[in-house]
C-alpha positions, 0 to 999 in steps of 0.5 A, a space after each residue: 820378790 814381786 808380789 810379796 807383801 811387806 811385813 810390818 810390826 806396829 808398836 804404839 802404846 795408845 790403843 786407838 792410835 795403834 788401831 788407826 795406824 794398823 788400819 791405814 797400813 792394811 789398806 795398802 795391797 803391798 803391806 801386811 801388819 803381822 803383829 802389834 805391840 803396846 810397849 817396847 819390850 813386847 815390840 822386841 819380843 814380837 819382832 823376834 817371833 814374827 821377824 817383820 821386814 819393817 818395825 814402826 815404833 812410837 818414840 815414847 813407849 813404856 818399858 823400852 822407848 822407841 829408840 831402845 827398840 830400834 837399837 835392840 832390833 839392829 843387833 838381834 834382827 838386822 834385816 828389820 828396818 826401823 821407823 820411829 814415829 813421834 809427836 815430839 820432833 825435837 832435833 836432838 831426838 832426830 839425831 838419837 834416832 838416826 844414831 840408833 840405826 832407824 831408817 825412817 823418822 816421821 812425825 805423827 801429824 804427817 798425812 795418812 799416806 806418808 807412813 805407807 810410803 816411808 815403809 816402802 822406802 825403808 824396805 827398799 833400803 832407803 832412809 826417810 827423815 821428815 823434812 821439817 824435822 831435818 831442817 830444825 836439826 840443821 839449825 839447832 843451836 850448839 850446847 853452851 855447856 862444857 863436857 864437864 858441866 854436861 856430866 855434872 848436870 846429867 848426874 845432878 838431875 833436878 834435885 840430887 843432893 850435892 854431896 851425892 853428886 860430888 861423890 859420883 863425879 869425883 869432885 868436891 861439893 864446892 866445885 859441884 856447886 860452882 858448876 851448877 851455878 855456872 850452868 844455871 847462869 849460862 842457860 838463863 834458868 832460875 833454878 837447877 831444876 829449870 836448867 836441867 829441863 832446858 838442857 834435857 829438852 834441847 838434847 844437851 844432856 
């Protein structure tokens, strides 16, 4: 309805950033910050209480991360459009964010007016993805790991005992060792822990 302000919930665990973003949005005559939250669980609870039009959530928050918040609000409050802010624009994070139902994905380093513009866009039913992050996602290399290798590494983590991993994935300890050796070689890593971090940072597990 003409003249109605866009109601926004802002979730960010760092107080100074949260206050700065709230101040930027409140300068806009058509936007109202109706609630703020310092962690993901609080964001979900306050969204259900205040029923905002748009939820702007930081990707990395305590208790429940930004993608978890957007996913939950998609089920519980489908009319609320989610926007994810991140200081870490890795391509796999973008893919996860869009899969979660987020309508907007914006880097924290974007110009101050960009957030308000994204809030308006998603409120109107559009999507917005930071163009640099989108370009990175399109050119990201595919995973060199097989589905079984991804499963083994995801269970093995950095240092989980081999026998425990073997029981979990229903393989022999020797087969698990072979998979981990192949994974480490494929990723050019010096250790299982390094391989795990490489795979995780690239979104392959």
